[in-house]
N, C-alpha and C positions, 0 to 999 in steps of 0.2 A: 356168088362172090362180087358179082357187079353191084349188088344190094349192099352187101357188108362195106365195101370201099365208098360206095356213095354215102353212106351213113358215118363212115369212119373219117373222111375227109371235108375240108371245107370247100363248098360248091361254089364256082364263079357266079357273078351275076351274069343275067341276059346281055348286059352291055359287054361284060369281058368275054363272053362266048362268041359273040358276034365278030370279035377281033381277035380271036384267040391264036390262030396260025398254027403253028407245030408245038406238040408237047416237048417238055424238056427230058423226059424220060418215057420210056414205053415199057409195059409189063405185059409179058407173054405167058398166060396162064393155061396150062394143057389139062389141068383137073388130075385125074387118075391116070392118064396116058403116061406109062412108065419111062423112065429113063433107059438107054440102050445099056444092058450088062454086060455088052461086048466091048465096050469102051474101056481103055486101060484105067485101072484104078477106081471103076465104078463097081461099088458093092452093095448097091441099093437100089432099087427101083424108083427112090425120090431123089431130084436133084434141083438145088437152087442155085442159078447161077446169076452174079451180077457183073456187067461189064460197064464200068465207069466210062471208058473212053468212047464206046458206042452209045451209051446212056440206055441200056437195055437191060432187062431182068427176065430170065427164063425160068418157070417153075414147071416141073414134072414129077408125076407120080405121087401127088397128095392132093386130096380135097379140102385142106386145112386152109381157111381164107386168111388166116393169121400170117402166113408167109408172105403175103403181099404187103400188109402194115409192117412187119418186120423188115421188108426190103425198102419202103419208103423211109422208116426210121434210120435205117442203115446210111442211105443216102443223104438225109438230113444232117446225121452225125458227122459224115465225112465233109459236107459242104459249109455247115455253120461256123466251125472254127476259122475255116480260110475268109470268112467275112467278118471277124471279130467277135462271133456271138458264141456264148457258153452252151454246148450242146447237153442236154439233160433229158432223159427219159424217166418221168416219175410220176406217182399219182398220191392222192390224198383223199382220205375220207372225212366226212363231217359228221358229227355227232347230233342226237336230237335236239340241242340247244343252240347248234350253230357252232 
């Protein structure tokens, strides 16, 4: 999962890392460790929870690394409009001739 996210996100430079400080958000990914099925309303071993106030995301019961990517996109789609930026998640393919 760490390798997936390292490849997926823009890495800070050495200078940026030297003065990094505290992260804006923290993702706790417990892999296949299941969510507590005794919790009210919990009907699955998988749980993905995002707390914008605490700036934390908790992922339980899944080995799908894409949940972290989707969490980052969710945060970006929440924050970007507050800064006057259009939030868009899209992709494009390029043909053989460009």
